[in-house]
N, C-alpha and C positions, 0 to 999 in steps of 0.2 A: 317404237317404245321399247322393242328388244335391245335395240342398242343403249338406250338409256340403262335399262335394269342390268344389262351386262357390266355397263361401266361403274354404277354404284357397287355391284357385287365385288368386282374388281377389288374397287377402294377399300371396301369392308375386309376383304381377305389378306388386303396390305397391311391395312391398320392392326387385325389381329397378329398379323406374322410379326409386325414390327414390335407390338406389346408382348408377344410370345418371347421374342429375343430380349428387347429389355429385361423380362421378367428373370430370363434364363441367365442374362449376363449379371445381374444382380446376384443371383444365387450362386453363380460361379465364383463370382467374387467372395461372397461370404466365406465359401469353402478355401479359398485360396489364402485370405486374409482375416485375422483376429484385430481389429481395431480397439485401440485402448480409451478409456473414459477421460484419460488426464488431460488438462489444459494447464497445468501448473509447470511452466518453463521459463527458464532463463531469457533475458530479451535483450537488446542491445540500447546503450544510451550512449549519449555523448556530450563532451563539454568542448571549449573552443579549440582545443588542443587534440583529443584525443576520442578513438572510440573504442568503448568497453562492453563487456558481455557477451552476450552468446548468439549466434546465429547457425543456420544449416546452409547447404548448398541450395540454389534454387528449386531443385527437384528432390531436396531431402538428403540426410545423409544415412548409408546403408552400411549395417555391419552384422557379423554373427554375435549372438547375444552370448554375455558371458557373465557370469555370478562371481564377484570377488569375496573371497573370504578371510585367505591366508595368503603369505607373502607369495607362496609359489603361485597364486592365482595373479598377482600382480605380474611376476616375472614370465608367466605363460602368455599373457595378452602384449606383453612392451616387447618382449624378445621371442620367444621359443615357439608361440602358437603359428600354426601353418595357414591358418584360415584367415588371417587377417585381411581387411580391416574388422576391427571387434565394437560393437556398442555394450558397454560394461554397465552391470548393476551391481549397488553398493546397498549395504545397510546403514542406517541413518548415522549411527555411531560411528562408522568408517567414514561418513563424508565430512572429511575435515581438510584443512588447507595443505598439510603436507602429502596426503594420499592423492588429491587433485591435481595439485603442482606438478608431482611424478607423473600421472597420466599425461598429462599436457604436454609433457618434454616428447612423446610418442604420438603425436597428433598424426604422422604418418599411418600408425597403426590402431589409434583409438579414434574413432569416429562419433562418438556421443557418450553421454553419460546418464545413467539412471540411477536415482537412489528411493530408497523404500521409506516412506514417512508414515510407516504404522508401528504400534509397539506391540510387539509379540512376547510369547513368554522368554523365547531363545535371544532375545536382541531388546537394546534400548535404543531410545530416539537420542539420547545425547552423549556425544564425545565426551570423554572424561577431562579433556584441556578444554573444553568448551568450544565455541564457534563463533565467529562474528564474521559478516560478509564484507564488512569494511576494514580498513587499515587500523593500525595500532595508534595513531595520533588523528582521532577524525577531525575533519575540517580544518585543518592545521592551515591550510593556504588561505581560508579566507577569514580566520580568526584573527584575534589581538596580537596573536604572539608571531606570527609568521616572519621570517628573518631576525627575530629577536635573538640576540647573542645569548641569553640566558635561556630564555625557554621556548624557543622556535624548536619546530621538529620533536616535540616533547622531550627536550635534552633534561629536564628536571624530574618529570614525571612520564612514564609511559601509561597512559590511562587505558588504553583497550589492549590487553595483553592477548585476547583472545583473538586478535583481528588478523584476519586472512589476506586482507586486501583485494580478494577475488572480484567484487563488486565493482573494482576500478582496474581490471584486467581484460585486456581483450582476449578472452577465453575461444572464441572463432569455432567452436563445436555446440551442438546442441546438448542441454542439460535439462533434464526432466524430473518431478519430483513424483512419484505412486503413491496417492492417497486414497484410493478405491481398492478394497480387498479383491474385488475381481478381478482389476487389473495385475494386482500381485501376483494371484494364482496363476494367471494366464501366463505371465511372464516366467514364475519360477516352474511351474507344474507342468502347465501345456507346452511350454517352449523348452527351457533350459534343462530340466531333468530328464524331460522326454526325450530330446534328441541331442544335446550337447553334452551330456554327461550322464551316459547310461549305465554307468557303474561308479559308485562311490569313489570321489576322488581321482576320477579317471577319464580326463577330458575326452571326447570322442572328435575323431578326425575324420570319420568316414560321413559320407553324404547320405540322406539328407541331413541337413545342418538347419535349426532355426534361427532366423534372423530378424531383425529390427529396421523398419524405415523411422525416422525422426524427422519430423520437417517443422522447422521454425525460422523459415528465411526471414531476413530483415531488410526491408527497401532502402533504409539509410545507410550511410558510410561515410567514414573518412573522421569528420568532425561536425560540429555545430554550424561552423561556418559555411562548410561545404554545403552540407544538407540545406542551409536556408536559401544558399545561393542558387542551388539545383531548384529547389521548390519556387522561388521567385522567377527563374527563367520560364520555367513550366507554365505557370499561371499567367504570363504573358504571351505564350503561345496561341496560336489558332485553335488548337486542340483543345483549349479548357486548362483548369487547374488541377495538379496533383500535388498534394503534400507530402513529404518523405518522413518529417519530424515535427513533434510539437514541444513547445519549450514546457517544462514542468512547471506547475504552479496550481494553486486551488484560490481559496479565500482565507484571511485572517479574521477571528472571531474576536470581540472585545465590546465590554460594557464599561460605562462609568456609573458611579455612584450619583453625580450631581449632573443637572440639566442645565448646565451653563450656557445661556445663548450668546450669540456673535457681539450683541452690543453689551455685554458685560467684559471688562476687561479680566485677562486670566493672568496671574499674578506669577513670577517665576518661584520655582520649587514649592509647587503647591499640588502637585498631583503624584500620588504614590503608585507606582504601576507595580502588579504583581501577574507574573506569565508562566508558561508552560508551553512546551513544544505538543505540538499535536502528533506529527508523522513518525514514522520509522520507515525502515527499508529492508530488502532482505535479496538474496540472489535469484528467489523464486517468485514469479507471480502469483499474485491470490494469496501468498502465505506470508501475511505481514501479522505477525500476533502482538509484539510490540507490548507486553504485559508490564515489564519495567521499563523498559525504555521509553514510553510516553503515556501507556494508558493509566498507569497509576496517578501520576501528575496530573491528568486530565481530571481524573476521578476527584483527587485531593483539592483542586482547584473549584471544581463546580459545586463540591460540598461546603467549601468556605463560603463561596458565594452565596447559597441558600442560606447558611448561617448569619451572615452578616447583614444580608439585606432583611433579615427580621428586626433590624433595628433601625432600618434607615430613615424613619422619622426623627430619631435622635440625633443623627449624624447629620442629616441635612437641615435640623434646626438649631445647629449649634454654631453659633458665630465663629467664622474663621477656620471651619473644619475644611481639610484638605480633601480634595477629590480623591476616589480611589479608582484606577482602571484595571479590569482583568483582562489580561490578555491572551489568546492561544494562537500560536506561532504555527503556521504550516510551511512544510518544506524545507525545515532546519536539517535533514539529514544530507541536502544537496546545497552545501555551502549557505546555509543560513538564508534561503529564498525569503520566508517569511517576516523575518527580523529586518532582514535589509531593506525590504519593500516598506515595512512602517518608516523604519528610520527616514528612508528617503521620502516618503510621503511627509512626515513632520518637517523636513528640510525645505521642502517645496511649498509648505503652507497650505496643503489640503487634507490634513488628517485632524479629526476623523471624518470630516465632511467636506467637500469642496463649495465652498463659501460663494464662488464665481459661477455656479451652475444656474442658480435663481436667487438673485439679491433680495426678492421680496420676502421670502419665506424664512422663518426662523430656522437657523440651523446650530448644531452645537458649537462653541467657540473652537477656536484653533488648539491643539495640544503642539507645541513644538519641544525640543530636545531641552531648551532652557526652563520649561516648566515644570519638568520632572525633578521630583523631591528626593526620591530614593526609588531603587529598583530590588524586588524580592522575586526571586525565581524558584520554583519547585521544578528540579530535574528529575533523575531516576530517583524514585522514593519506594520502591516496592520489597527491598533488602534492607536488612541492619547490617554495618560494620561494627564488630564489637559492642554489639547491641543499641548502636546508636544511629542517629543521623547527622550529619557533617555540615557545617556552616562554613562556606569557601569563599574568600575575597582575592581580589586582585592586588599585588603586592603594592604597584606602585599607587594605584586608587586608595588603598588603605592608608597609605602616607600622607595623601593630599587631602584627604578627608576624615581622618582618623578618628575626631569625635563624634561624626554622624554614624560611620559604621559600627563604632563599639556602642554607641545608644542602639543600634539597630539589632545587635547580637544580644545584647543584654535583654532587650525588649523581647526578643524572640525566647531567650531561654526562659525568662521570667515568664511568660504566656505558657509555656510547655510543661514547666516543674509541676505543677499540680495535678497533671493529667497523664504523669508516667511516661512522658516523652522524652527521650534523652537527645537533647542536643548540645554536640559539642563543636569546638571551633579546629577548623582544621589548620595545619602548619601555614602561617602568615608567609612564610618565602615561597609557598608553592604558587604556580600562577593557578587561575581559574581553569576548570575542567571545561570541555566544550558545552556551552552554553548559549542561548539566545542572547543573553546580557552583553556578551563580548561584541556584538554589532554597536550597541549603544555606546560602550565604552570607545570605541574606535572614533566616534564621532564627537563624543564628548567625553572626556576622561575624567571630569570629578563628580561623574554622576554616582551616587553611594550605591554599591551593588552588594547584595549577600545571595550566594547560591546555596541551595537547600539540596543535598545528594543522599545517598544512600552510601557512600563510599567517602574514606579516609583519605584515599591515595589512587591505586589502581581501582578499576570497576568493580565491583562485587558481582556484577551482572556479567557471566561469562558468554551469556548470548546476546548480547547487545546488538541491534541491527541485525537480526536474523530469524530466521524461520522457526527457531526454537526458544523464543522468547515467550514460554508458555506461562498460561495462568496459574498451573499446579506448582510451577516453580516459587511462587511469590505467596503460596498458601492463600489462594483465593478459589480454591476448590477443595477444602478440606472439610467436606461433609461427611456426616456418620451415614454407615452404610445403609442403603435401602431406602433413602428419600426419593420421592418423584422430583420433576422438574419443578414445580409449583413450590415445593418444599427447599427445594436448593435455592431458588429465587429468593427467598424470604431467611434462610439461612445467613446468620451473619457470622462469617468466616473470621479466623485470625487477621488477613490482611484487612479486613473491613473494619475491625476493632481499632487496629493501628494507623489507618489511615484517617478514621474519622476523628481520633485524638488529635492527630496531627493538622488536620482543617479546623478543628475547634482552637487551637493555639492559634493558628495562622489568622482566624477572623479574629480572635480576641485582641492579637497584636494589632491588626490593622486598624480596629475600633480606636485604640488607644493612640497610634500615629498619627490618624486623622484628626482626633478629635481634642486629644490631649488629656482624655478623662481615663481614671482609673476605672474600668467596670467593676460594679458591688456585686453581691452575691445573686442578687435577682436578676440583675443583667447578664451576669455570666451565664446564670441557667438557660437564659433566651440564647445566646451566644453560643451554642453547644450545635456541632455538626450532628445530623441524623444518621444513626449508624444504619439503620435501614435503607435509607438513601444511597449510603455507599457500597452495601452489598448488592442492592440491585443496579446500581450503574456497573460493577465490576461484572456483574453477570451479564449485562446485557451488550458490554463492550467485547467482553472476553469469552462469552459461553454461545448465548443466542441472542441476537437481537428482536427476536420474536418475542417481546417479555412487554408487561403491562406498564411499566414507566415509559417507555418508548411508544406504546400504542398510544398513549395519552397524551403524548407529546408532538406527534406526527399529525399533519393535517389528513382529511378523509382520502385526497385524492393519492396519499404516498402511504396508505395503510396497507395496500396491498403488497408492497415490496418488503414490509417487514414479514407477512404471512408467508412469502416464499423464501425467504432467508432460510439457508440450510446451515450456513455458518457465519461466523463473527464477519463484520465488513471490515475490509482491509484497511491498514493504518498507514498506505503508500500514498503518498501526496498525489500523484496521477498526473494529467496533463492538464494546461489550463483553461481549456476547452469547456470543461464542465465542474461541478462541486462534487465532491466526494461526499460518500453517506455519511462518513465521521464527522466532517465539517458541518454539513446540513444539521446533524443532530445536536453538536454542541451549541449550534445558532438558536434551534429550537429550545434546548435544555436552560440557555441561558436567559431566554426570554420568560421561561417557566418560572425560575427560580428567581426573577428580578423583577417580572412584570407584573401588573394588576389586571385582574379579570373585569373588563368592561362589558357594560351590556348591549354590545352589539352582535347581530347575527352575521353568518359567513359573508354574506353580500356585502354588507355595509362594514366589516371588519378592515377598512383601509386608511391609509395614511393620510390625513388632510394635507392640501397644498400649502397651507399657511404656515405650517409647523411641522418641519421634516425631522425634527428632533429624534420624535418617537417612531418605532415600528410598530407594526399593527400585523400581529400573527394569529390566524385562526387554526386551531388544533382540535383534535377530537374530543379530549377530556375524558373523564371517568366514565365508568359504566351506570347506566340509569339504573332507578330502582327496579324497574322492570327487568335488568339483566339481558334486554336484546339490543338496546340503541346506547349510544354515549350522548352526554350532556352537551359538548362543544363549548369551547372558550375562545373568546376573542382577548388576546393578551397584547397591552400596552406596554411597552418596554423600551430602556434606551440600548439595547441589545443592537450592536452594528456589524456590520460586514465591510472590510475592503478587501481590493485585491491583493494577493499574495503570488506576486509576479516579478520576477527579477528585473529590477531597473536596466539590465543590460538589454532587454527587448522592449523597452518604452523609451530609453533615450535615443535621438536622433543622433545617429554618426558614432555611437558609442564603440570605443575599440574593445572588440572582443578578446584581445589579446593583453588588457591591461591588468585581468586578475582582480578588478575592484568587485565585480558582481559576478555572481552565478551564471553560469551560461549553459547550464544542463538542459538537454532536450532528450526525448524519448522516441526512438523508432517507430514507426508504422509497420505492420506486416499484414501478410494475407491469410495466412492459415497456419494452424498449430495443431500438429498430430502426430500419434506415434501407432504404428500396427506392425505385427509380427506375421512373419510367412515361413516359409520352407525352401532352403537353397537347394537345387540339386547339385550333383559334382559337375565339374566342368565338362566330362567326358558326354553327362547326360544332357546338358545343355547344348552342347555340339550336336547329338544326335537330335535333339528337337529342333534344332536349326537346321539342319540337314534334310529330315523329314519334313518340315515345313517349306523348304526351299523345291523339293520335289512334287509337293501337292500343288505348289503354285505353277509350276512348270507345266504338270500335267492338266491342272485346271485352264491354264491359257491355252495350251493346245487343242484340248476339247473345245474351247469356247471358238477357237479359229475354225476346228473343224464343223461344225455345226455352223456356224457364222457363213462358211464357204460353199455349204451345201443346203442353204435355207430353202432356197426354190423346190428342191426336191424333198425336203422333209416336210415343209409345211405346204406343199400343193395340195393334196388331197384334202387336207383340213380345210383348206379355201373353199374347195368345189362342193363340199357337204355343208358346209356353213350358209351358201347362198341359195342351195336346193329349196329350202321348206319356205324362204321368202318368195322363190320363183310360182313355186305351187300356188302358194295363197293367193297370188295374183290372177 
């Protein structure tokens, strides 16, 4: 009994000791390191030939922290400073192509970059010359004009003059954005100014110095072909599968006006396509704001959709009315993933639904390229160039279908004129700007195309495809002072008014283009975009997704996602294994704006097996009269989703080097973190090492002496421990 008690007592003591050691080691770690909250880092992506983006070493990159503010600071870290390598900190306004590329020339001395993404009294977020993560000729290799003698490589027009090309450069060191005020305070005041610059403008060279460890190791390398081959090899091994990278992709959303079944012939040139891109990109993960790059176009198209579906019965009952398809293309930043995927599906006869999957059910009739009557695209529409929006056409396309394109331009102008929306025609000798329509023209050159943008030539948006494409720059946040969040949500901003007018013009144009009828005054009143809807959507996409229109439009199961959202949902396409929040919301909003509420509860709100043309979507609906619950809506609509995945990953034996389709993949990673700590001098480090070695040697010697004399040391203890037991017997 005594033996059992003694064993459990010793075990308890051991557990307490281990717990004490664990707690104290945690306390010691907190005394040594300051962990930053930021997860906003640059990461690695790859195509068939290159790896681009950022990575750290496997154990993280370490460097003395240095805050860059003047030319002398750049000289210090790149040539003069004696404590290299450095991890540098920059203001957002200094985070621009020239500065970053200069630092990257000295990667032997610069081990990482952090920049402050907070607007303060002394600094601005925005570089004066602009900043775009992509190059000056976006998507040139995958567009209509690649290798064109007149238009290739932007010979005629350099669209993105603020382009840095950093997104497509192998940066090779970690890059982080600091968006948390506590992170900024720790980096500047608890680290840099306290230890590394104790006197104004006099860098400290004496230890201890404050350093940072930036961890963002990427497991994929070389290129997409190599990464997929490595993943395939590992998945076939006995140890199980490991994936090192994933194809970029998501879903395209689209909805048609007519429910044409597969047993009804669809005539050529009977489908009007109106589309916009969904995604944006940035050098920094989680910071994909996309106000002008894509959000304005998304909101404009949704508002036009809502207005047009108010007169759906008139269109559907008009003999010979052309179908209208609204399309939202995902992944366009990466060589037109979404539009390429849709075009390929049309060519294969599987768009919008694969009729071969269930031949007994009613499906929507196929839409092929020859069925397209015209293509109108909303591109960047958040700014104005010379107070106008601009209508772009392709010179070759304009020549072969001149009459149709002139008819489209005149129709759009006529619809816009009463609404004080200035639409002007861009130079006819100028090529199309980067646009999804280019992928359609690649496969069918006589599709009449008009692209609506906010720039006559080069982009007016100086922050295209970057973390700085903010709502405030397009006047989507010009609120009067003192408004609450609820009041901001309802306030019709300058941008909301402009977009609502554009959406109204587009809806009226589409009505006439479909039916051939000129809407009268009463019809025009109905065919008007709701400025409240527009301002609500701008607020929800760009300011806070925790808003009423989104709450009404999501399912009860997903309501918590909105409640927990602290920032706008990112517009990055992501990888093809899951649907992004933005795509999911566009699908739900499309169902809301075009669908009918049917009298079905949540358990019965399902698609019947006999007719798969319609989707049935159950959403929360508006707040009930009691103010405590929501009514719940079952929406029956023609809103559809199709895969937005490059055909390069679905075609058996596809030649990845052909350049025909996007081959972009995203590397996986294990952990992303930044922590600060103090670095002692080399002499101190040597002293600590020597002291540790001395302690180790003495400890080993002591253990040896005790072990060799164990019989003598523990003999008396053993005799005393057995005496009581003997006496008891």
